[in-house]
Every structure is written in C-alpha cells, then in structure tokens.
N, C-alpha and C positions, 0 to 999 in steps of 0.2 A: 578277478581270482574268480576262477568257476565254480559251479554247483558242488565237485567234486571236495576242491578244498578247504570250503567256506562246512561241509562237515566235518573233515577232518581236524577243524581251529575249535569247534564248537565241542565236537567229544573233547579235546582236550582240556579245555576251558571248563568243559563241568566234567570230569576229569579229577582233576587240580581242585575242584570246588567240593568235592567227598571227600577226595584226600585229606583234605584242610576244613572238614565238619567237624572230621571224630575229633583230634584235639584242641579245636577252638571250645566243642558240647562237651566235651568231660574234664579241659585244663588239666589241674594236677589230681583229680580226685582218684581215690583208687576205686576200678570198680568192683561189685560183689562179686562172692566166690562162682555163684549160681549164672550169673552174666559170662564169665569166664569161661565156665564150662560150656554152655551152648555155642560163644564166638569159638571156642579151639575147636569146635564141633563142622563151622562151617566147610572150611576147607574139603576134608577127606568126605564128607555129604555131595558139595559138587563135582569135585574128583571121579566123585562111584557114580555120580547122574549122568555126568559127560562120558564118561566109558561107556554104561548104557546106551543112550542114545546110538553115538557113534557105532556101537556092535552093532546093535540089531536093530535101529531104524532102518524103515525102508522110505520110498518117496511116499508121502502124505504120514496119516496115523498107521502104518501099517509094520507089523512084526515080520522083520527076515533071519530068518539060519540059515548065515553061510560060513567063509572060510572064515568069516572075522569071530564069529563066536568058537570054534576050533581051536584060535590060537590064542582067544582067551583063556580058552579051557586048561592048553596046554602051559600058558603062564602060569597061570592058577596055578597046578599043578606044582612044577615046578618051583614056586613061592612055596610051597607049604613041604615041600619034601627037602628044599637045599637051602632056604632062605637068600637065592643071590639073586637080584636083582638083574644082571645084566645075564644069565642066564635067562630069566624067565622074558626081558627083551628079545633075546636070538632066538630064543625058542617058538614065541608067538611069532615074529614074524618069520620062521623057515615054516614052521607047521601051516601057518599062512600062503604064504607063498606055494608051498607044494603044494597044498588042496585047490589054491588056481590054475596052477598047472595042469593037474590033474583033470578037474572038473573043465 
C-alpha cells in the first residue's frame, strides 16, 4: 500500500473514532439546553466561514473582490426578496459567469 492509501485508511479510521466518541461519552444522558443551542450553531457557522473563505479568499492571506463576490450578492438579493434557493443558485452562477465572460 502506498502513502496515499495509508492516508485514506488513517483518515477513515480517525473519522469513525470521532463519530463513535460522541455516543460513547454521552451515552443515554440528555444534553443541557445551553449545550444543544451551541451545537446547533456549529453547522451554520462553518457554512458561513466556508462561503466567506471561498468567495473572498485570494492566494495566501489576501482579500479578493471579483466575480464570486458579485454572484454572492446576487444570491443574497434573491434570497431576501423571494426566498427561492434554486433561484439564488441560478442567479449566483449566472452573474458570476457573466462577469467572468465580460472581464
């Protein structure tokens, strides 16, 4: 087995161990309401961080404003006005593609 497959196997075992740790440590106990509120905020915070990094991140630690930012703004506008997720995705892709074509 080469180095690449070793990494894949180690990551798979590590992921399984992390997923098993939660039920093993908590068991059948109920979590406190405060902890449940914090846990429920992890996914939206991580998604927002990924969107910001992928939209505004440049090479290294630089901030870039390009067609991706305009696409994000178009998606936000569609979500604020119509709450259509498909419309937001289509408008973001269209605005980004159009600006990349023009510039």
